[in-house]
C-alpha positions in Angstrom: 126.9 91.2 99.1 129.9 91.1 97.8 129.9 88.4 94.7 133.0 87.0 93.8 133.9 84.8 90.5 133.6 84.7 86.8 130.0 87.1 86.7 131.5 89.6 89.5 133.6 92.5 89.5 135.8 90.9 92.4 136.7 87.9 90.0 138.7 86.1 92.7 138.0 85.5 96.2 140.8 87.3 97.8 139.7 90.7 95.9 136.3 89.8 97.3 137.6 89.3 100.7 139.7 92.3 100.8 136.6 94.2 99.2 134.5 93.1 101.7 136.5 93.5 105.0 137.0 97.3 103.8 133.5 98.2 103.5 132.4 96.4 106.5 135.9 98.3 108.5 135.0 101.3 107.0 131.0 101.4 107.5 131.1 100.1 111.2 134.0 102.5 111.9 131.7 105.3 111.0 129.0 104.0 113.4 127.1 102.4 111.0 126.7 98.7 111.6 127.4 96.7 109.0 127.5 92.9 107.8 128.8 91.6 104.2 128.5 88.0 102.4 130.7 87.0 100.2 128.7 84.9 97.8 129.5 82.9 94.5 128.8 84.1 91.0 129.9 81.5 88.9 126.8 81.3 87.3 123.8 83.0 87.5 122.1 83.2 90.5 118.3 82.1 89.8 117.0 81.2 86.6 116.6 84.4 84.6 119.3 86.7 83.1 117.9 90.6 81.6 115.2 93.1 83.2 111.4 91.9 82.7 112.4 88.4 82.9 114.1 88.9 85.7 111.4 90.4 87.3 108.7 87.4 86.6 111.1 85.4 88.2 111.2 88.2 90.9 107.0 87.8 91.3 107.4 83.9 90.9 109.7 83.7 93.9 107.8 86.6 95.6 104.5 84.6 95.4 105.6 81.4 96.8 105.0 79.9 92.6 108.5 78.7 92.5 111.8 78.8 94.0 115.5 78.9 93.2 117.5 76.9 95.5 120.5 79.0 95.1 118.2 82.2 95.0 116.6 81.3 98.2 119.7 81.2 100.3 121.5 84.4 99.0 117.7 86.2 99.5 116.8 84.5 103.0 120.6 84.6 104.2 121.1 88.7 103.2 117.5 89.3 104.7 118.7 87.6 108.0 121.6 89.7 108.3 119.7 93.1 107.9 117.2 92.4 110.3 120.4 91.8 113.0 122.4 94.7 111.5 118.9 96.7 112.3 118.9 95.7 115.6 115.6 93.7 115.5 116.9 90.6 116.9 120.9 89.8 117.9 119.9 85.8 116.6 120.5 85.0 113.4 118.3 81.9 113.0 115.9 83.9 114.5 116.0 86.5 112.4 116.0 84.2 109.2 112.5 82.1 110.4 111.6 86.0 110.2 112.2 86.1 106.5 110.9 82.9 105.8 107.9 83.8 107.3 107.7 87.3 105.8 108.0 84.9 102.3 105.7 82.6 102.8 102.7 84.8 104.3 102.7 86.8 101.6 103.8 90.0 103.9 107.1 90.2 101.4 105.3 90.2 98.1 102.2 92.5 99.5 105.3 95.1 101.0 107.3 94.8 97.2 104.3 96.1 95.6 103.6 98.8 98.0 107.3 99.6 97.2 106.7 99.5 93.4 103.6 101.8 93.8 105.5 104.3 96.3 108.3 104.7 93.6 105.8 105.7 90.9 105.1 102.7 89.0 101.7 100.6 89.3 99.1 100.2 92.1 97.9 97.0 90.8 101.4 95.9 89.1 101.8 92.6 91.1 98.2 91.6 90.0 99.2 92.3 86.8 102.6 91.7 85.8 102.2 91.4 82.3 99.9 94.4 81.6 103.2 96.4 82.2 106.4 94.2 81.6 107.3 94.1 78.2 108.0 90.3 76.2 109.9 89.8 73.7 108.6 88.9 69.9 110.9 85.9 69.2 111.5 82.9 71.9 113.5 79.8 70.8 115.6 77.1 73.4 119.0 76.9 73.6 119.3 72.8 72.6 122.2 71.5 74.6 125.1 71.0 72.2 126.2 67.7 73.5 125.5 64.9 76.3 127.1 65.8 79.4 126.8 67.7 82.8 127.0 71.7 83.1 129.9 72.1 84.8 131.4 75.4 84.0 129.3 78.8 83.3 131.3 81.5 82.0 128.4 84.3 83.6 130.2 87.4 82.4 129.9 86.1 79.3 126.2 85.3 79.0 125.8 89.2 80.6 127.0 90.5 77.9 124.7 88.6 75.4 121.8 90.1 77.2 123.6 93.3 76.2 124.0 92.6 72.7 120.6 91.8 72.5 119.5 95.9 73.5 119.1 94.5 77.4 121.9 96.5 78.5 124.4 100.1 77.6 127.4 99.9 76.2 127.3 103.8 76.0 125.2 106.1 78.6 123.1 107.5 75.7 121.7 104.2 75.0 118.4 102.9 75.1 117.2 99.3 77.0 115.0 96.8 75.6 113.6 95.0 78.7 111.5 92.5 77.0 114.9 90.5 75.9 117.7 88.2 77.6 117.3 84.4 79.1 115.1 82.6 81.1 114.8 79.2 82.6 118.6 78.9 82.9 119.9 75.4 84.0 122.2 75.5 86.6 125.4 74.2 86.9 125.5 70.4 87.8 121.9 69.7 85.8 122.8 66.4 83.3 121.4 67.4 80.1 121.6 65.5 76.9 122.3 66.4 73.1 119.5 68.7 71.9 117.6 68.9 75.3 117.0 73.0 76.4 119.1 74.4 78.5 117.6 77.8 78.4 115.6 80.0 76.6 116.3 83.2 74.9 114.0 86.3 74.1 115.1 88.9 71.1 113.9 91.6 69.2 114.2 89.1 65.7 115.2 85.9 64.8 118.7 86.7 63.7 119.4 88.3 66.9 118.1 84.8 69.0 120.4 82.7 66.6 123.1 84.8 67.5 122.2 84.6 71.8 122.6 81.3 71.4 125.7 80.9 69.5 126.9 83.0 72.4 125.0 81.0 75.2 126.6 78.0 74.2 130.0 79.1 74.0 129.8 80.0 77.3 129.1 76.8 78.8 130.9 73.9 79.3 130.1 70.2 79.4 131.6 67.7 81.4 131.0 64.4 83.2 130.8 65.3 87.0 130.4 68.5 89.1 131.5 69.5 92.3 128.9 71.9 94.0 129.9 74.4 95.9 128.1 76.8 98.6 126.8 80.0 97.5 127.7 82.0 100.6 131.5 81.9 100.9 132.0 83.8 104.1 130.3 85.9 106.6 132.6 89.3 108.0 131.0 91.3 111.0 132.7 93.7 112.8 132.6 96.2 116.3 130.5 99.6 115.8 132.4 102.4 116.7 130.6 104.4 119.3 
């Protein structure tokens, strides 16, 4: 998954294309069957940004309680590519069907639960996530500053706002506050009224929350119309060297 856009390392499509092609060519040249998808990162992929808030969204997805369309498309597409690259099927449509069945049947959720346990996490994490996920003491709505359609999101700035809340590091020795971040993030193309909630901030203090609200509002733009673009921009494959 090579991301491109204002929230990605490869902020231009050309850079992402060159990077993806390099990875695919080198890996296949070394005998490892490798595919790449170039995906759009000009907005938050799901509806959360942070640590614990993203895990909650992950569980909701794996348990089929809420499916974000963009997140779903990227997840199924990557899973299908892995099944093909791993030699489990040669048909991409069949691979996608298998991946979707694993999700809807609960198999993917069960495998995730076993993975958490195998990595030293609690055996009942998926059954009792709130026993283990931190919650921030301050949760505040972020209001839309005006009427309009969400037309642009400075994704990197939203990530930096999470860091400012304590949800990421600026130095290797910094600790991470897993409770803070944003959720209920409205996607681009949403029509909103002034004062309507466009996201929520999870913070340690009200002052932190207010600063994050200002940063978030500065990171979005409102207009009259939004032309949606696909989240999967390009697929790259290659021949494996024998």
